[in-house]
Each structure stands twice: as C-alpha cells, then as structure tokens.
DSSP file (Angstrom, degrees, kcal/mol; ACC not computed):
  #  RESIDUE AA STRUCTURE BP1 BP2  ACC     N-H-->O    O-->H-N    N-H-->O    O-->H-N    TCO  KAPPA ALPHA  PHI   PSI    X-CA   Y-CA   Z-CA
    1    1 A M     >        0   0    0      0, 0.0     4,-1.7     0, 0.0     5,-0.1   0.000 360.0 360.0 360.0 -34.5  -94.6   -2.9  -10.8
    2    2 A G  H  >  +     0   0    0      1,-0.2     4,-1.9     2,-0.2     5,-0.1   0.867 360.0  49.4 -65.5 -38.2  -91.3   -2.7  -12.7
    3    3 A T  H  > S+     0   0    0      1,-0.2     4,-2.3     2,-0.2    -1,-0.2   0.884 108.8  52.4 -68.7 -38.9  -93.0   -3.1  -16.1
    4    4 A E  H  > S+     0   0    0      1,-0.2     4,-2.1     2,-0.2    -2,-0.2   0.885 109.5  49.3 -65.3 -38.3  -95.5   -0.4  -15.2
    5    5 A C  H  X S+     0   0    0     -4,-1.7     4,-2.1     2,-0.2    -1,-0.2   0.900 110.9  49.9 -67.3 -41.8  -92.7    2.1  -14.3
    6    6 A L  H  X S+     0   0    0     -4,-1.9     4,-2.3     2,-0.2    -2,-0.2   0.895 110.9  49.3 -63.7 -41.5  -90.9    1.3  -17.6
    7    7 A I  H  X S+     0   0    0     -4,-2.3     4,-2.7     2,-0.2    -2,-0.2   0.908 109.8  51.5 -64.4 -42.8  -94.0    1.9  -19.6
    8    8 A N  H  X S+     0   0    0     -4,-2.1     4,-2.1     2,-0.2    -2,-0.2   0.898 110.6  49.0 -61.7 -40.6  -94.6    5.2  -17.8
    9    9 A N  H  X S+     0   0    0     -4,-2.1     4,-2.0     2,-0.2    -2,-0.2   0.920 112.1  47.8 -65.3 -44.2  -91.1    6.3  -18.6
   10   10 A L  H  X S+     0   0    0     -4,-2.3     4,-2.4     1,-0.2     5,-0.2   0.911 111.4  50.5 -63.8 -41.8  -91.4    5.4  -22.3
   11   11 A L  H  X S+     0   0    0     -4,-2.7     4,-2.2     1,-0.2    -1,-0.2   0.894 108.8  52.6 -61.9 -39.9  -94.8    7.2  -22.5
   12   12 A F  H  X S+     0   0    0     -4,-2.1     4,-0.8     2,-0.2    -1,-0.2   0.902 110.4  47.9 -62.8 -40.8  -93.2   10.3  -20.9
   13   13 A I  H  < S+     0   0    0     -4,-2.0     3,-0.4     1,-0.2    -2,-0.2   0.923 117.3  40.8 -66.4 -44.6  -90.4   10.3  -23.5
   14   14 A F  H  < S+     0   0    0     -4,-2.4    -2,-0.2     1,-0.2    -1,-0.2   0.754 116.1  49.5 -77.6 -23.9  -92.8    9.8  -26.5
   15   15 A M  H  < S+     0   0    0     -4,-2.2    -1,-0.2    -5,-0.2    -2,-0.2   0.550  80.3 118.0 -91.6  -8.6  -95.4   12.2  -25.2
   16   16 A K     <  -     0   0    0     -4,-0.8     2,-0.4    -3,-0.4    -3,-0.0  -0.394  50.2-159.3 -61.8 130.0  -92.9   15.0  -24.4
   17   17 A K        -     0   0    0     -2,-0.1    -2,-0.1     2,-0.0    -1,-0.0  -0.940  44.4  -0.4-118.7 136.3  -93.8   18.1  -26.6
   18   18 A G  S    S-     0   0    0     -2,-0.4     2,-0.3     2,-0.0    -2,-0.0  -0.171  79.3 -79.4  86.4-179.3  -91.5   21.0  -27.5
   19   19 A F        -     0   0    0      1,-0.0     2,-0.1    -2,-0.0    -2,-0.0  -0.846  37.4-109.3-122.4 156.6  -87.9   21.7  -26.7
   20   20 A T     >  -     0   0    0     -2,-0.3     4,-2.1     1,-0.1     5,-0.2  -0.388  34.4-108.1 -78.7 165.6  -86.3   23.2  -23.6
   21   21 A L  H  > S+     0   0    0      1,-0.2     4,-2.3     2,-0.2     5,-0.2   0.868 119.8  53.1 -62.1 -38.5  -84.8   26.7  -23.6
   22   22 A I  H  > S+     0   0    0      2,-0.2     4,-2.3     1,-0.2    -1,-0.2   0.918 108.0  50.2 -65.7 -42.9  -81.2   25.3  -23.6
   23   23 A E  H  > S+     0   0    0      1,-0.2     4,-2.2     2,-0.2    -2,-0.2   0.920 112.4  47.2 -61.2 -43.8  -81.9   23.0  -26.6
   24   24 A L  H  X S+     0   0    0     -4,-2.1     4,-2.6     2,-0.2     5,-0.2   0.898 110.7  52.0 -63.9 -41.0  -83.3   26.0  -28.6
   25   25 A T  H  X S+     0   0    0     -4,-2.3     4,-2.1     1,-0.2    -2,-0.2   0.912 110.4  48.3 -62.2 -43.6  -80.4   28.2  -27.6
   26   26 A I  H  X S+     0   0    0     -4,-2.3     4,-2.2     2,-0.2    -2,-0.2   0.924 112.2  48.9 -64.0 -44.5  -77.9   25.6  -28.8
   27   27 A I  H  X S+     0   0    0     -4,-2.2     4,-2.4     1,-0.2    -2,-0.2   0.929 112.7  46.8 -62.2 -46.4  -79.7   25.1  -32.1
   28   28 A F  H  X S+     0   0    0     -4,-2.6     4,-2.3     1,-0.2    -1,-0.2   0.853 110.6  53.5 -66.6 -32.9  -79.9   28.8  -32.8
   29   29 A S  H  X S+     0   0    0     -4,-2.1     4,-2.3    -5,-0.2    -1,-0.2   0.916 109.8  47.6 -65.6 -42.9  -76.3   29.3  -31.9
   30   30 A I  H  X S+     0   0    0     -4,-2.2     4,-2.4     1,-0.2    -2,-0.2   0.918 112.2  49.5 -63.9 -43.2  -75.3   26.6  -34.4
   31   31 A I  H  X S+     0   0    0     -4,-2.4     4,-2.2     1,-0.2    -2,-0.2   0.906 110.8  50.5 -62.0 -41.7  -77.4   28.1  -37.1
   32   32 A A  H  X S+     0   0    0     -4,-2.3     4,-2.2     2,-0.2    -2,-0.2   0.917 110.9  48.2 -63.7 -43.8  -75.9   31.6  -36.4
   33   33 A V  H  X S+     0   0    0     -4,-2.3     4,-2.2     1,-0.2    -2,-0.2   0.933 112.9  47.7 -63.5 -46.1  -72.3   30.2  -36.7
   34   34 A L  H  X S+     0   0    0     -4,-2.4     4,-2.4     1,-0.2    -1,-0.2   0.872 110.9  52.4 -63.0 -36.9  -73.1   28.4  -39.9
   35   35 A S  H  X S+     0   0    0     -4,-2.2     4,-2.5    -5,-0.2    -1,-0.2   0.910 109.0  48.8 -65.9 -42.4  -74.8   31.4  -41.4
   36   36 A V  H  X S+     0   0    0     -4,-2.2     4,-2.3     2,-0.2    -2,-0.2   0.909 112.8  47.9 -64.4 -42.5  -71.8   33.7  -40.6
   37   37 A I  H  X S+     0   0    0     -4,-2.2     4,-2.1     1,-0.2    -2,-0.2   0.934 113.2  48.1 -63.2 -45.7  -69.4   31.2  -42.2
   38   38 A G  H  X S+     0   0    0     -4,-2.4     4,-2.1     1,-0.2    -2,-0.2   0.886 111.4  50.3 -62.2 -40.2  -71.6   30.8  -45.2
   39   39 A L  H  X S+     0   0    0     -4,-2.5     4,-2.4     2,-0.2    -1,-0.2   0.911 110.4  48.6 -66.0 -43.1  -71.9   34.6  -45.6
   40   40 A S  H  X S+     0   0    0     -4,-2.3     4,-2.1     1,-0.2    -1,-0.2   0.884 112.3  48.9 -67.2 -36.8  -68.1   35.2  -45.4
   41   41 A V  H  X S+     0   0    0     -4,-2.1     4,-2.3     2,-0.2    -1,-0.2   0.899 111.5  50.5 -66.5 -39.9  -67.5   32.5  -48.0
   42   42 A S  H  X S+     0   0    0     -4,-2.1     4,-2.3     2,-0.2    -2,-0.2   0.904 110.4  48.2 -64.9 -42.4  -70.1   33.9  -50.3
   43   43 A I  H  X S+     0   0    0     -4,-2.4     4,-2.3     2,-0.2    -1,-0.2   0.918 112.2  49.2 -64.8 -43.8  -68.6   37.4  -50.0
   44   44 A D  H  X S+     0   0    0     -4,-2.1     4,-2.2     1,-0.2    -2,-0.2   0.905 111.5  49.4 -63.1 -41.6  -65.1   36.2  -50.7
   45   45 A Y  H  X S+     0   0    0     -4,-2.3     4,-2.2     2,-0.2    -1,-0.2   0.918 110.1  51.2 -63.2 -43.1  -66.3   34.2  -53.7
   46   46 A N  H  X S+     0   0    0     -4,-2.3     4,-1.7     1,-0.2    -2,-0.2   0.908 110.6  48.3 -61.5 -43.0  -68.1   37.2  -55.1
   47   47 A R  H  X S+     0   0    0     -4,-2.3     4,-2.0     2,-0.2    -1,-0.2   0.887 109.8  52.4 -66.0 -39.0  -65.0   39.4  -54.8
   48   48 A T  H  X S+     0   0    0     -4,-2.2     4,-2.6     1,-0.2    -1,-0.2   0.903 108.6  51.2 -61.7 -41.1  -62.9   36.7  -56.5
   49   49 A Q  H  X S+     0   0    0     -4,-2.2     4,-2.4     2,-0.2    -1,-0.2   0.850 106.3  54.2 -66.3 -34.8  -65.4   36.7  -59.4
   50   50 A I  H  X S+     0   0    0     -4,-1.7     4,-2.1     2,-0.2    -1,-0.2   0.931 111.8  44.3 -64.2 -45.4  -65.2   40.5  -59.7
   51   51 A V  H  X S+     0   0    0     -4,-2.0     4,-2.2     1,-0.2    -2,-0.2   0.922 114.5  49.4 -65.0 -44.1  -61.4   40.4  -60.1
   52   52 A N  H  X S+     0   0    0     -4,-2.6     4,-2.6     1,-0.2    -2,-0.2   0.883 109.8  51.8 -62.5 -38.5  -61.6   37.4  -62.5
   53   53 A S  H  X S+     0   0    0     -4,-2.4     4,-2.3     2,-0.2    -1,-0.2   0.921 110.3  47.2 -65.0 -44.6  -64.2   39.2  -64.6
   54   54 A A  H  X S+     0   0    0     -4,-2.1     4,-2.0     2,-0.2    -2,-0.2   0.894 112.9  51.0 -63.1 -39.9  -62.1   42.3  -64.9
   55   55 A Y  H  X S+     0   0    0     -4,-2.2     4,-2.3     2,-0.2    -2,-0.2   0.934 111.6  45.9 -61.6 -49.3  -59.1   40.1  -65.8
   56   56 A E  H  X S+     0   0    0     -4,-2.6     4,-2.3     1,-0.2    -2,-0.2   0.867 111.0  53.3 -65.6 -36.5  -61.0   38.2  -68.5
   57   57 A E  H  X S+     0   0    0     -4,-2.3     4,-1.9     2,-0.2    -1,-0.2   0.899 109.9  47.4 -66.4 -40.1  -62.4   41.5  -69.9
   58   58 A L  H  X S+     0   0    0     -4,-2.0     4,-2.4     2,-0.2    -2,-0.2   0.903 111.5  51.1 -66.8 -40.9  -58.9   43.0  -70.3
   59   59 A K  H  X S+     0   0    0     -4,-2.3     4,-2.5     1,-0.2    -2,-0.2   0.897 108.9  51.8 -61.6 -39.4  -57.6   39.8  -71.9
   60   60 A T  H  X S+     0   0    0     -4,-2.3     4,-2.1     2,-0.2    -1,-0.2   0.898 109.3  49.6 -63.3 -40.8  -60.5   39.9  -74.3
   61   61 A T  H  X S+     0   0    0     -4,-1.9     4,-2.2     2,-0.2    -2,-0.2   0.909 111.1  49.1 -65.1 -42.3  -59.7   43.5  -75.2
   62   62 A L  H  X S+     0   0    0     -4,-2.4     4,-2.2     1,-0.2    -2,-0.2   0.913 112.0  48.6 -63.1 -42.7  -56.0   42.6  -75.8
   63   63 A N  H  X S+     0   0    0     -4,-2.5     4,-2.5     1,-0.2    -1,-0.2   0.857 109.3  53.5 -65.3 -34.6  -57.0   39.7  -78.0
   64   64 A S  H  X S+     0   0    0     -4,-2.1     4,-2.7     2,-0.2     5,-0.2   0.913 108.7  48.8 -65.1 -42.9  -59.3   42.0  -79.9
   65   65 A A  H  X S+     0   0    0     -4,-2.2     4,-2.1     2,-0.2    -2,-0.2   0.914 112.9  48.0 -62.6 -42.7  -56.5   44.4  -80.5
   66   66 A K  H  X S+     0   0    0     -4,-2.2     4,-2.3     2,-0.2    -2,-0.2   0.915 113.2  47.7 -63.3 -44.2  -54.2   41.6  -81.7
   67   67 A S  H  X S+     0   0    0     -4,-2.5     4,-2.0     2,-0.2    -2,-0.2   0.913 111.9  48.8 -65.0 -44.3  -57.0   40.2  -84.0
   68   68 A R  H  X>S+     0   0    0     -4,-2.7     5,-1.5     1,-0.2     4,-0.8   0.888 111.8  50.3 -63.8 -38.6  -57.8   43.5  -85.5
   69   69 A A  H  <5S+     0   0    0     -4,-2.1    61,-0.5    -5,-0.2     3,-0.5   0.921 111.4  47.0 -67.0 -42.8  -54.1   44.2  -86.2
   70   70 A S  H  <5S+     0   0    0     -4,-2.3    -1,-0.2     1,-0.2    -2,-0.2   0.824 115.2  45.6 -70.9 -29.0  -53.5   40.8  -87.8
   71   71 A S  H  <5S-     0   0    0     -4,-2.0    -1,-0.2    -5,-0.2    -2,-0.2   0.579 102.4-136.8 -86.1  -8.8  -56.6   41.2  -90.0
   72   72 A Q  T  <5 +     0   0    0     -4,-0.8     2,-0.6    -3,-0.5    -3,-0.2   0.824  36.6 174.0  57.0  35.7  -55.6   44.9  -90.8
   73   73 A R      < -     0   0    0     -5,-1.5    -1,-0.2    -6,-0.2    -2,-0.1  -0.638  17.2-153.9 -76.6 118.9  -59.1   46.0  -90.3
   74   74 A K        -     0   0    0     -2,-0.6    -1,-0.0    -3,-0.1     2,-0.0  -0.826  10.7-128.3-100.9 125.8  -59.1   49.8  -90.6
   75   75 A P    >   -     0   0    0      0, 0.0     3,-1.3     0, 0.0    33,-0.0  -0.342  21.2-118.5 -67.7 154.1  -61.9   51.8  -88.8
   76   76 A V  T 3  S+     0   0    0      1,-0.3    -2,-0.0     3,-0.0     0, 0.0   0.871 113.4  55.9 -60.3 -38.7  -63.8   54.3  -90.8
   77   77 A A  T 3  S+     0   0    0      2,-0.1     2,-0.6    29,-0.0    -1,-0.3   0.567  83.9 103.2 -74.2  -7.2  -62.6   57.2  -88.6
   78   78 A C    <   -     0   0    0     -3,-1.3     2,-0.4    28,-0.1     4,-0.1  -0.666  57.5-162.5 -80.4 117.9  -59.0   56.3  -89.3
   79   79 A T        +     0   0    0     -2,-0.6    25,-0.5     2,-0.1     2,-0.2  -0.847  55.3   0.7-101.3 137.2  -57.4   58.7  -91.8
   80   80 A G  S    S-     0   0    0     -2,-0.4     2,-0.3    22,-0.1    -2,-0.0  -0.489 113.3 -11.8  87.7-160.5  -54.2   57.6  -93.5
   81   81 A T        -     0   0    0     -2,-0.2     2,-0.5     1,-0.1    -2,-0.1  -0.580  64.4-125.1 -83.2 135.2  -52.3   54.4  -93.0
   82   82 A L        -     0   0    0     -2,-0.3    20,-0.2     1,-0.2     3,-0.1  -0.690  25.3-178.3 -78.8 121.2  -53.2   52.0  -90.2
   83   83 A S        -     0   0    0     18,-3.3    46,-2.4    -2,-0.5     2,-0.3   0.793  53.1 -80.8 -88.6 -32.9  -50.1   51.3  -88.1
   84   84 A G  E     -AB 101 128A   0     17,-1.1    17,-3.3    44,-0.3     2,-0.4  -0.986  47.8 -70.3 161.1-163.5  -51.8   48.9  -85.6
   85   85 A Y  E     -AB 100 127A   0     42,-2.4    42,-3.6    -2,-0.3     2,-0.4  -0.953  36.4-164.5-127.2 146.0  -53.9   48.8  -82.5
   86   86 A Q  E     -AB  99 126A   0     13,-2.7    13,-2.9    -2,-0.4     2,-0.6  -0.946  18.2-146.6-129.5 151.7  -53.1   49.7  -79.0
   87   87 A V  E     -AB  98 125A   0     38,-2.6    38,-2.2    -2,-0.4     2,-0.6  -0.964  24.4-160.7-113.3 110.3  -54.5   49.1  -75.5
   88   88 A F  E     -A   97   0A   0      9,-2.3     9,-2.5    -2,-0.6     2,-0.6  -0.823   4.2-150.2 -97.7 122.3  -53.8   52.2  -73.5
   89   89 A I  E     -A   96   0A   0     -2,-0.6     2,-1.1    34,-0.3     7,-0.2  -0.834   3.1-160.0 -97.8 119.4  -54.0   51.7  -69.7
   90   90 A E  E >>> -A   95   0A   0      5,-2.7     5,-1.5    -2,-0.6     4,-0.8  -0.765  12.7-179.1 -98.4  88.1  -55.0   54.8  -67.9
   91   91 A Q  G >45S+     0   0    0     -2,-1.1     3,-0.6     1,-0.2    28,-0.4   0.840  74.8  54.7 -62.2 -38.4  -53.7   53.9  -64.4
   92   92 A E  G 345S+     0   0    0      1,-0.2    -1,-0.2    -3,-0.1    -2,-0.1   0.834 117.4  35.8 -66.6 -32.4  -54.8   57.1  -62.6
   93   93 A R  G <45S-     0   0    0     -3,-0.6    -1,-0.2     2,-0.2    20,-0.2   0.382 105.4-124.7-104.1   2.9  -58.4   56.7  -63.7
   94   94 A N  T <<5S+     0   0    0     -4,-0.8    19,-2.9    -3,-0.6     2,-0.3   0.916  72.7 102.9  52.9  51.0  -58.6   52.9  -63.6
   95   95 A K  E   < -AC  90 112A   0     -5,-1.5    -5,-2.7    17,-0.3     2,-0.3  -0.962  53.5-147.2-149.3 167.8  -59.7   52.4  -67.1
   96   96 A Y  E     -AC  89 111A   0     15,-2.1    15,-3.0    -2,-0.3     2,-0.4  -0.964   7.4-145.2-140.1 157.8  -58.3   51.3  -70.4
   97   97 A H  E     -AC  88 110A   0     -9,-2.5    -9,-2.3    -2,-0.3     2,-0.6  -0.949   8.2-145.3-126.5 138.9  -58.9   52.1  -74.1
   98   98 A L  E     +AC  87 109A   0     11,-2.9    10,-3.2    -2,-0.4    11,-1.5  -0.929  35.2 177.8 -98.1 122.7  -58.7   50.1  -77.3
   99   99 A R  E     -AC  86 107A   0    -13,-2.9   -13,-2.7    -2,-0.6     2,-0.4  -0.954  32.2-133.0-131.6 146.3  -57.4   52.4  -80.0
  100  100 A A  E     -AC  85 106A   0      6,-2.8     6,-2.5    -2,-0.4     2,-0.8  -0.824  26.3-140.1 -89.6 135.6  -56.6   52.3  -83.7
  101  101 A V  E     +AC  84 105A   0    -17,-3.3   -18,-3.3    -2,-0.4   -17,-1.1  -0.872  44.5 136.0-104.9 107.7  -53.2   53.9  -84.4
  102  102 A C  S    S-     0   0    0      2,-2.1   -22,-0.1    -2,-0.8   -20,-0.1  -0.446  84.6 -65.4-121.7-163.8  -53.2   55.9  -87.6
  103  103 A P  S    S+     0   0    0      0, 0.0     2,-0.3     0, 0.0   -23,-0.1   0.845 136.6  39.8 -56.7 -27.1  -51.8   59.4  -88.0
  104  104 A N  S    S-     0   0    0    -25,-0.5    -2,-2.1     2,-0.0     2,-0.5  -0.856  96.9-115.0-114.1 156.2  -54.6   60.1  -85.6
  105  105 A L  E     -C  101   0A   0     -2,-0.3     2,-0.6    -4,-0.2    -4,-0.2  -0.806  26.6-160.4 -90.5 128.3  -55.6   57.9  -82.6
  106  106 A V  E     -C  100   0A   0     -6,-2.5    -6,-2.8    -2,-0.5     2,-0.5  -0.936  10.0-143.5-112.6 113.3  -59.2   56.5  -83.0
  107  107 A S  E     +C   99   0A   0     -2,-0.6    -8,-0.2    -8,-0.2     3,-0.1  -0.638  24.3 171.9 -78.4 123.4  -60.7   55.3  -79.7
  108  108 A L  E     +     0   0A   0    -10,-3.2     2,-0.3    -2,-0.5    -9,-0.2   0.733  64.9   3.2-101.2 -30.1  -62.8   52.2  -80.3
  109  109 A N  E     -C   98   0A   0    -11,-1.5   -11,-2.9     2,-0.0     2,-0.4  -0.960  52.8-161.8-160.6 137.1  -63.7   51.2  -76.8
  110  110 A T  E     -C   97   0A   0     -2,-0.3   -13,-0.2   -13,-0.2    -3,-0.0  -0.993  13.3-170.7-123.1 127.5  -63.1   52.5  -73.3
  111  111 A V  E     -C   96   0A   0    -15,-3.0   -15,-2.1    -2,-0.4     2,-0.2  -0.960   9.0-152.5-123.2 117.5  -63.6   50.1  -70.3
  112  112 A P  E     -C   95   0A   0      0, 0.0   -17,-0.3     0, 0.0   -18,-0.1  -0.607  24.8-116.4 -81.6 148.7  -63.6   51.3  -66.7
  113  113 A L        -     0   0    0    -19,-2.9     3,-0.1    -2,-0.2     4,-0.1  -0.497  37.6 -95.5 -77.2 153.0  -62.5   48.8  -64.0
  114  114 A P    >   -     0   0    0      0, 0.0     3,-1.7     0, 0.0    -1,-0.1  -0.232  57.7 -75.3 -61.8 159.9  -65.0   47.7  -61.4
  115  115 A Q  T 3  S+     0   0    0      1,-0.2     3,-0.1    -3,-0.1     0, 0.0  -0.286 119.2  18.0 -58.3 141.0  -65.1   49.5  -58.1
  116  116 A N  T 3  S+     0   0    0      1,-0.2     2,-0.5    -3,-0.1    28,-0.4   0.534  98.9 111.9  71.6  10.8  -62.2   48.6  -55.8
  117  117 A I    <   +     0   0    0     -3,-1.7     2,-0.3    26,-0.2    26,-0.2  -0.955  43.5 174.3-112.0 132.3  -60.1   47.1  -58.7
  118  118 A I  E     -D  142   0B   0     24,-3.0    24,-2.8    -2,-0.5     2,-0.5  -0.882  34.8-111.0-132.5 163.3  -56.9   49.0  -59.7
  119  119 A F  E     -D  141   0B   0    -28,-0.4    22,-0.2    -2,-0.3     3,-0.1  -0.849  18.9-168.0 -89.8 126.4  -54.0   48.6  -62.0
  120  120 A D  E    S-     0   0B   0     20,-3.0     2,-0.3    -2,-0.5    -1,-0.2   0.815  78.8  -7.1 -79.0 -33.1  -50.7   48.0  -60.1
  121  121 A S  E     +D  140   0B   0     19,-0.7    19,-0.7    -3,-0.1    -1,-0.3  -0.954  68.4 179.9-151.6 165.3  -48.8   48.6  -63.2
  122  122 A G        -     0   0    0     -2,-0.3   -31,-0.2    17,-0.2    17,-0.2  -0.477   7.7-171.5-178.7 104.6  -49.6   49.1  -66.8
  123  123 A P        -     0   0    0      0, 0.0     2,-0.6     0, 0.0   -34,-0.3  -0.321  40.7 -99.1 -81.7 175.7  -47.8   49.7  -70.0
  124  124 A T        -     0   0    0    -36,-0.2     2,-0.4    12,-0.1   -36,-0.2  -0.892  36.8-145.0 -95.0 124.8  -49.4   50.6  -73.3
  125  125 A F  E     -B   87   0A   0    -38,-2.2   -38,-2.6    -2,-0.6     2,-0.4  -0.773  15.1-167.3 -93.1 132.0  -49.6   47.5  -75.4
  126  126 A F  E     -B   86   0A   0     -2,-0.4     9,-2.1     9,-0.4   -40,-0.2  -0.979  11.2-168.9-124.9 129.8  -49.2   47.9  -79.2
  127  127 A F  E     -B   85   0A   0    -42,-3.6   -42,-2.4    -2,-0.4     7,-0.2  -0.926  19.5-151.1-115.8 103.2  -50.0   45.3  -81.9
  128  128 A P  E  >  -B   84   0A   0      0, 0.0     4,-0.6     0, 0.0   -44,-0.3  -0.387  12.5-121.2 -75.7 151.4  -48.6   46.5  -85.2
  129  129 A T  T  4 S+     0   0    0    -46,-2.4     2,-2.8     2,-0.1   -59,-0.2  -0.414  86.6  12.3 -80.3 166.5  -50.2   45.5  -88.5
  130  130 A L  T  4 S+     0   0    0    -61,-0.5    -1,-0.1     1,-0.2   -46,-0.1  -0.316 125.8  51.7  66.5 -59.7  -48.2   43.5  -91.2
  131  131 A I  T  4 S-     0   0    0     -2,-2.8    -1,-0.2     1,-0.2    -2,-0.1   0.703  91.9-156.2 -83.7 -17.8  -45.2   42.5  -89.1
  132  132 A G     <  +     0   0    0     -4,-0.6    -1,-0.2     1,-0.1    24,-0.1  -0.242  46.2  93.0  73.5-166.7  -47.2   41.0  -86.2
  133  133 A G        -     0   0    0     22,-0.6     2,-0.3    -6,-0.1    22,-0.3  -0.338  61.5-122.2  76.7-161.6  -45.9   40.7  -82.7
  134  134 A A        -     0   0    0     20,-1.7     2,-0.8    -7,-0.2    -7,-0.2  -0.972  24.2 -89.5-169.5 161.3  -46.5   43.3  -80.0
  135  135 A T        -     0   0    0     -9,-2.1    -9,-0.4    -2,-0.3    19,-0.1  -0.804  58.4-133.7 -79.5 117.5  -44.7   45.6  -77.6
  136  136 A G        +     0   0    0     -2,-0.8     2,-0.3   -11,-0.1    17,-0.2  -0.147  41.9 130.2 -73.0 167.2  -44.5   43.2  -74.6
  137  137 A G  E     - E   0 152B   0     15,-2.4    15,-2.9   -14,-0.1     2,-0.4  -0.942  43.6-108.2 166.6 176.3  -45.3   44.0  -71.0
  138  138 A T  E     - E   0 151B   0     -2,-0.3     2,-0.4    13,-0.2    13,-0.2  -0.990  19.7-170.9-133.4 138.7  -47.1   43.0  -67.9
  139  139 A V  E     - E   0 150B   0     11,-2.5    11,-3.0    -2,-0.4     2,-0.5  -0.992   8.5-156.6-129.1 139.9  -50.2   44.5  -66.2
  140  140 A T  E     -DE 121 149B   0    -19,-0.7   -20,-3.0    -2,-0.4   -19,-0.7  -0.967   2.3-155.8-120.6 127.7  -51.5   43.5  -62.8
  141  141 A L  E     -DE 119 148B   0      7,-3.3     7,-2.2    -2,-0.5     2,-0.4  -0.859  16.9-172.2 -97.5 133.5  -55.0   43.9  -61.6
  142  142 A T  E     +DE 118 147B   0    -24,-2.8   -24,-3.0    -2,-0.5     2,-0.3  -0.986  18.2 136.5-131.1 137.6  -55.4   44.2  -57.8
  143  143 A G  E >   + E   0 146B   0      3,-2.2     3,-1.3    -2,-0.4   -26,-0.2  -0.848  65.8  10.3-174.7 141.6  -58.6   44.2  -55.7
  144  144 A Y  T 3  S-     0   0    0    -28,-0.4     3,-0.1     1,-0.3   -27,-0.1   0.857 128.0 -58.8  55.5  39.5  -59.9   42.7  -52.5
  145  145 A N  T 3  S+     0   0    0      1,-0.2     2,-0.4     0, 0.0    -1,-0.3   0.769 114.9 115.9  60.9  28.5  -56.4   41.3  -51.7
  146  146 A K  E <   -E  143   0B   0     -3,-1.3    -3,-2.2   -99,-0.1     2,-0.4  -0.979  47.9-160.4-127.1 141.2  -56.3   39.4  -54.9
  147  147 A N  E     -E  142   0B   0     -2,-0.4     2,-0.4    -5,-0.2    -5,-0.2  -0.946   8.5-175.4-122.8 142.4  -54.0   39.9  -57.9
  148  148 A K  E     -E  141   0B   0     -7,-2.2    -7,-3.3    -2,-0.4     2,-0.4  -0.995  12.2-159.7-134.4 130.3  -54.3   38.8  -61.5
  149  149 A T  E     -E  140   0B   0     -2,-0.4     2,-0.5    -9,-0.2    -9,-0.2  -0.919   5.7-164.4-117.0 135.6  -51.4   39.4  -63.9
  150  150 A I  E     -E  139   0B   0    -11,-3.0   -11,-2.5    -2,-0.4     2,-0.4  -0.969   8.6-166.5-116.3 131.9  -51.5   39.5  -67.7
  151  151 A T  E     -E  138   0B   0     -2,-0.5     8,-3.0   -13,-0.2     2,-0.5  -0.969   7.4-167.5-120.7 132.9  -48.3   39.2  -69.7
  152  152 A V  E     -EF 137 158B   0    -15,-2.9   -15,-2.4    -2,-0.4     6,-0.2  -0.983  15.6-154.6-116.1 121.2  -48.0   40.0  -73.4
  153  153 A D    >   -     0   0    0      4,-2.0     3,-2.0    -2,-0.5    -2,-0.0  -0.353  34.6 -95.2 -90.0 176.1  -44.7   38.8  -75.0
  154  154 A S  T 3  S+     0   0    0      1,-0.3   -20,-1.7     2,-0.1    -1,-0.1   0.673 123.6  59.4 -67.8 -17.2  -43.0   40.3  -78.0
  155  155 A D  T 3  S-     0   0    0    -22,-0.3   -22,-0.6     2,-0.1    -1,-0.3   0.512 120.6-107.2 -85.1  -5.3  -44.6   37.6  -80.3
  156  156 A G    <   +     0   0    0     -3,-2.0     2,-0.3     1,-0.3    -2,-0.1   0.542  67.3 151.5  91.4   8.1  -48.0   38.9  -79.2
  157  157 A N        -     0   0    0    -23,-0.1    -4,-2.0     2,-0.0     2,-0.6  -0.586  33.8-150.1 -74.9 132.1  -48.9   35.9  -77.0
  158  158 A I  B      F  152   0B   0     -2,-0.3    -6,-0.2    -6,-0.2    -1,-0.0  -0.909 360.0 360.0-109.2 121.0  -51.3   36.9  -74.2
  159  159 A K              0   0    0     -8,-3.0    -7,-0.2    -2,-0.6    -1,-0.1   0.345 360.0 360.0-127.2 360.0  -51.0   35.0  -71.0
C-alpha cells in the first residue's frame, strides 16, 4: 500500500498541468520589475550618448578650426588676408559656428546643440594662422545631469 501511495503522489506531480494564480502573479511581478530596471538603464544610457555625441562634435569642430588655421586654407568667400579660424559659441541660442576670420567673418558651419543640451560657459576660441596656438578657454556642455568639459590651452591643445 505504501508503494501505491508513493506512485500516486509522483503521478500527481508529473501530471499536474498549468500554474496557480499565485505562481503567475509572482512571475509577472518579477518580469515587471526587471523591465522597469532595464528601461531606466536604457534611458540613462541614451541620454549619456546624446551628451557624449554633442561633446565629440564640438571637439571635432575645434580640431577642424585648428587644422584649417595651421594649413592656412583660405575659403573662397574670404576677402583679404586670412587671420585664422574661430569657433564662436552662441550660448543664448545653444549653437556654435566655425568661421574664417578675414577682414570679414565667413561662416563655414553652424551646429545646433541637441535638445536639452546647453552651454554652461563658452568663450570664443580663435586659432591664428602662421603663429599657431590659440586663445585658450573652457566650455562645458550640460544636459540630463551630465557635464562634459572641453579645454583649449594657449598652445592649441584640445582636451
């Protein structure tokens, strides 16, 4: 009789189909918690990438100004002697301009910042031709509680 009872119990365990309501509730609760955590991590990563992208784009523009100044490449629209290139930061409008500095200013590129990214500070960076170097300064990009700072020293090094 003991063996028959044990066999019946084992058959009941293996023949059981489906889950109880409590088991399903626990599984769905765990899935919901993991989904919320994953979503918040994904949103934070996306925002970090937006700030990093704006930072890298500004660094690229500064390096372009430095490169153009050292090669003394003069734009067609530039009349007179080329003095250098500047990156002008328009803090109120959250954009910056790459310009050739001749007797007239020639705008070569205007880049708006992504939405929710602002300049905390921002000088105008100037890279003169012939003598090299730069007017040093620091600019900070801020957005989504993240900051990225770019520093240009008097030798024209961009960090």
